[in-house]
N, C-alpha and C positions, 0 to 999 in steps of 0.2 A: 089102246097102247100108245105111248109116246115114243117117237124116234128122236135121236139126238145127232146133230151134225156139228163137227168142229172143223173150221176152215183154217188150214195150215199150209197152203200151197205157195204163198208168196216167197220171194227170194230174200226178204229181210234186208233190203237194200241199204237202209239207214242205220243198221246195227253194226256197221264196221266189221263185218266178217263173222259175227255171231248169228246163229240161226235161232229165231224167236222160240220155236217149239222146244228147243233144247236148253234154253236159258233156265238157270236155277231160281226157285222161289220156295222158301220154307222147306228146304231139303228135298224138293222134287223139281222136275222140269215143268215149264209152263204147260206142256201137253199133259203130263201125268196129273198135274193138279186140276186141269180143266176136265179131264176124264173123271176124276174123283168127284168133282162138283156135280157132274151130270149123273152120277151113280145114285139114282132115285128109284124107288119101287115101281113107279109108273113108267119108267124108261125101259123099253124092251130091247132096243138095239142102239148101238153107238157107231157112227161112221166118222172117220178122220180123213179129210181130203188133203192129200199131199200133192206137191208139184215140184218146185225147185228143191234140190237136195233130198228128195224122197228116200233115196237109199240110206242116207245117214240116219234119218229118223227111224226107218224100219229096222235098221241094224241095232240101234241103241235102245229103242223103247219097244217092248213086246207085250202090250197090255192084253190081259185075258178078256175075251168076250167083246173085243173091239175090232172092227173091220176097217182096214186101210183101203182107200181108193186113190188112184193117182190121176190127177188132172193134167193131161198132156198139153192142154190149152191154157195153162195157168197164167201165161203172159196176157191173156185177154181180160183178166180181172176177176174179182171175187165172185161175181154173179155166175161165171162159168163153173166155179167150184160148187157153189150152192146148188146149181142145176144138176150137176153130177150126183150130188147127194140125194136130191129129190128123186132122181130117176132110179135110185137103188133102194128106196124105202119099201118095206114089205107091204103087202095088201092089208095087213092088220093095222097099219099106221094111221092113227086118228089125228095126230098133230106132230109137228116138228119143232123141236127146241134147237136153236143154233146160235153159235157165237164164233167170232174170230179167236184164234189161239192167243192173241196179244192182249186179252182181257183177263189175266190170271188173278186179279185182286178181288174179284167178285166174291162175296161171302156165300157160304153154303146155305145159310138161312134165306138168302135172296132167291136162290134157285128153288128152294123148297116153297117159298111164298108164291112165286110166279106159277109154279106147277099147280099148287093148291088152288090158286085163283082160277087158273084155266080149267081145272076140273069142274068148276061151277059155271063156266062160260065157254063151253067147248067149241062154239061156232065163231068165237072172237079171236082176233089177233091180240096178243098180250105183249106189251113193251114196258120195260121199267123206265122210270123217270127219276132223275136225281136233280133237285133244285132247278127244275124247268128244262133239263137237258135229257133227251132220249138216249138210251144206252142199250147194252147187251147183257144177257142173252135175250133174244126175242122168240116168240112162240107163234107159229102159224098153223092153223087147223087145216085138215085135209082139203077142205073146200077151196083153198087157195093154191094148191099144188100146181094145177094147170096154169094158173096165172103166172106163177113163178117160172114155169117152164117155157111158156109160149108167148107171153106178152112182151112188147117192147118196153124194156126197163133201163133206160140210159143211166138212171141214178141208182140202179140196183133194187134190192127188195124194199128200200125205203120209199120208192115211188108208189108202191101199193098202199103204204100208210096214208098218202095224200089222196089217192084215187078212191080208197075205200074207207073214208074217215069214220063212217057210221059203224064199221065193223071192228074198230080198234079200241082196245081198253088200255089206257095208260095207267100203270100202277106206280104210285109214288113210293120210293124206297129211300132209306137213309144210308145207302151203301154207295160211297164214292167210286168203288171199283167198277160199277156198271158203265161209267163214262170215261174211265181212265185206261186208254190203250197205251201199251208200252211199245212205242214206235222207234225210239232212238236210244243211244247209249245214255244220253242225258236223262231221258225219262226213267230208265232203269235205275240210274244212280239216285235220282230224286225220290223215287217211290219204293225202291227195294234195297239198294245198297251198291257196294262196289262189285264190279264184274270179276269173275275168277280169272 
């Protein structure tokens, strides 16, 4: 069984008062779209890690079959949110698919392809690559959970990609969304449209 973790704990500092998880895209919020993208037959549990503004997100979005976790240490960075997710994965979890919520433009077919690839390479870390750039979502097998939890990772999970090169499969995709994070109002206007 695959687990899925969506990282949505940051304060969206550069979004000029807008919260990323609640921004609209294709008639849904970033968070709702990301949950839908992860809704795959191999995914047995989905966790959303909240932090700043958690109450707003929990009040406005009530997805079925999704568990919210609140990272009280969200100011310490994304790794703390990822670790919170890993600590809550079920014993049946064989791999973890994760992404920041600010990558809402990834195509459903990309998620399906990465999961399908992992099904044939279950001991490997799977990372999408678009024109030479590594992106999200990434998929880490259970064998790396302890490393994610207990290793010194000043650069976050990407440090493991460099330390465990022989365990990483880079999957070339034609999906620009894997490398396009929506971090600023300008990003949103360029790739999605005018803000409401």
